[in-house]
C-alpha positions, 0 to 999 in steps of 0.5 A: 433502489438498492441497486441504484444506490450501489451503482451511484456509490461506486461511479465516483471512483471513475473520476479519481485522477493521478496514479490511483485512477487506473487502479480504481476505474475498473471497479467503478465499471465492473461493480455497477455492471455486476449488480445490474446483471444480478438484478436482471437475473433476480427478476427474470431467470430466478423466478423462471427457474423457481417456477420450473422447479416448483410447479409440480409441488403441491401447496398445503391447504392450511398453514400450521402457523402465522409464521409459516403463512408468511414464509418463515419457519415456526422456530425462526419466528419464536426465536426472533420474537424472544430476542427482539420483544424485550427491547420493544417492550422496555425503553430501559433495555433500548437504552442499554442496547444503545450504550452497548453499541456505543461501547463496542464502537468505541472499543473497535475504534480504539483498536486503531488508535492503539495500533492493535489493528495496523493500517496500511494503504496498500498491502504487500504483494507476493512478488518473485523479486526484491532489490537491495540498494547499496549506498557507500560513503561518497568517494568510495572507489568502484572496487571497494563498492564491488567488494561490499556488493560481493559480500551481500552476494555471498549471503544471498547465495545461502538463502534457499528461496533465492534462485539468482541475482544480478548486481550493478555496481557504479551504474544504474540497473534496468529502470522499472516503474518503481525505479522511475518514481524513486529516481533510481535512474539517477543512481550512477557513481562508484559508491553506488550499487544495486542487487536485483534478487529473484526468488523461487516461484510462488508455488515452490516456496512456503513464505511470501516475499514480504516474510522472506524480506523480513527474515533476511533484513537483520542479516543484510543490515549487519553486513551493511553496518560492518562495511559502513554502508547504507542499504534499502531493501525495496519490495515491488509495490502492488499498486502505484509506487511512491518515493518511500513509505514514509516521506518527510519534506523539509521547506524553508523561508526564501532567506534561508540557504539550502544548507540550512534545510540540509542541516535540519535532516539530522533532527528529522532522522533522529525522530524517525529512529526513535519510532519502532520498526522504522527502517532504511532511514535516508535522505536525498542529500550528498555527503559534504565532500570536496572537489579538486579544481585545476587552474591553468597558468595561461602565461606559462602554458603559452610560453611552452606552446601547450594549449588549455585543451591539451591539458584538459585532454591529458587529465581526462585520459589520466583520470577517466581513461579513453577508448582510443582504438579497438581490437578484433579477437577470434570468437568475439562478434563485436570489436573490443575497445582498448581503454587507455588510463594511468595506473591507479597509484599514478592518478590517485593523489594530487602529487601523482597528477602533477607528475604527468608529462606534457609534450611541447612543440619542440619535443621536450617534456614539461611536468604538469606542475609547471603549468597548473595549480590544484585547489580543493573546494567544497562540492555544491549540493544537488538542490531539489525543488517541488512546486518551484520551492526548494525541498529536502527529502527524508525517506524511511520504510516500515517493517512489521507495523501497520451520494446514495442518500438522496435516492433513499429519501425519494424512496422512503419519503423521509429524511430520517429513514435513510439514516435508519437504513444506513445505520448498520454500515458504521456498525460493521466496524464492530465486527471488522476491527475486532476481527482484524485484531483477533486475526493478528493474534491468531495468524500474525507471526514473528519473522526475523525479529519483525512482526509479520502483521495482517494490515487493514488496507485500502482493499479492506476499505473496499470490502467495507464499501461492498459490505455497505451495499449488502447492509443497505439492501438488507435494511431497505428490504426489512423496512419495506416488509415492516411498512407493507405489514403496517399498511395491512393494519397490523400492530406495529410490534407484530409487524416488526417481529413478523417482518424480522422473522420472515427476513431473518433466514434470507439475510443469514443465508446471504451472509453465509454465502457471501462469507463462503464466496469470500473465503478463497480470496483470503489466500490472495496477498492483495485482496485478502483484506477485502475478504476478511473485512467482508467476513468479519463485517457480515457477522456484525451487520447481520446481527445489527440489521436484524436487531438494531434496525427494527428496535430503532424503527420502533423507538422512532415510529412505534408510538406514532403508529400506536396512537394512530390505531 
């Protein structure tokens, strides 16, 4: 039944939709298959190997004690009796145990509320790359943006873990899954740049990629502030990417303009700036700027015999340039385009543009100022929508912060017994949360002025789920031992003490072997949270399985069995 309970606990993960579905679906298959084959091995291979190994061993004629007769060593039996008996004989001590558990549970939960144990959905991975996304003020020339990008490059050359980098100025960098979700494929303009930074291989550097990013963040921010630039330091996510770690969505009523929504971003950004360790605050809006509209005087243009298309082409070539021919050079496999464009000083102001000469049909030249007028008008904002509603996004990153029940009713023929069996599951928090708190005190360090914390993540929650299977199995087998002893007409206290002593050694050995098996996983940046949750939770679950479950069983059923005797 415990195997079936574990299977049913993990099967719902198969039906998770969205981007998390592909990440959770393998677990819903692998875990049930693992427990199925482990159960088959426990019922077939283990008994056969036990028989093969022990068939030549002699059996003592008379066991030296009742404890040994039941398969437990004498010292285990005596130790367990000394610990549990006082709680069975005194209701006051049982209440003290309950109060102690409530206090420990409240303390463990308070560690989360007071941020002593930082929480995060997905842990930071140890990747070999990160990005520096640079936003200059709109209207910045391509050359100025390139000069700022080169200043970042000069700093990155001094970082020992950086092997190479590629800079994209004014154009988009190669799109990946993270860039697709964050809309980086739309980043095209002279004021935008993107630096792709490659790090040394994991085995060739001491720090993980997240620690390296924390170390260089302040220096990169200093360069950005010096050049009036906004930057985002983007790490490759370990799972499905998101728009940002912190996303605020601003909506309004239908009678509000989009400019009203944009003006509300300043208030949201001020709130974020007051929060410690919230960095890379930005919004998906354009800075207010003007555009230059050109109005053609159709009458004057017709008198000079110049078409509107000719005027448009002249302005396009002057401002944006045009590739009108190619040249073949030795040593080049492909022909090179010849780009025709006016010098910068002849196309950077309204006055210089008005001096562009236009040819008439009779061969004379007319300045553009005779044919057109220029007018500056505000440029419209890009309007984003979500579910057909207008929305403005404010983005930020964070640096250095943080149905098996029915089966058991059928198995035990009781509604309270499954609650008793599963009682030790939430009590694992008493081991897990203080464990992560102590782990941050011992192993957490400061990198670049930011705290490099060990987070309680989604993989840690998976560890809690896996730990729940171990706890249910231990509790279920212990209760079955007690009920089997009671069927043999044994007194309820003796049944509880003897069953607990018999199960104590296998429960402790299971906990130790599981903890040792999880220890190598602590070295993995993604699944280390799972391993630490298992290790810390096993200590608490083992204690509570052997103490709380028997004492609670006696408190609920003890008087009933004693009256029946």
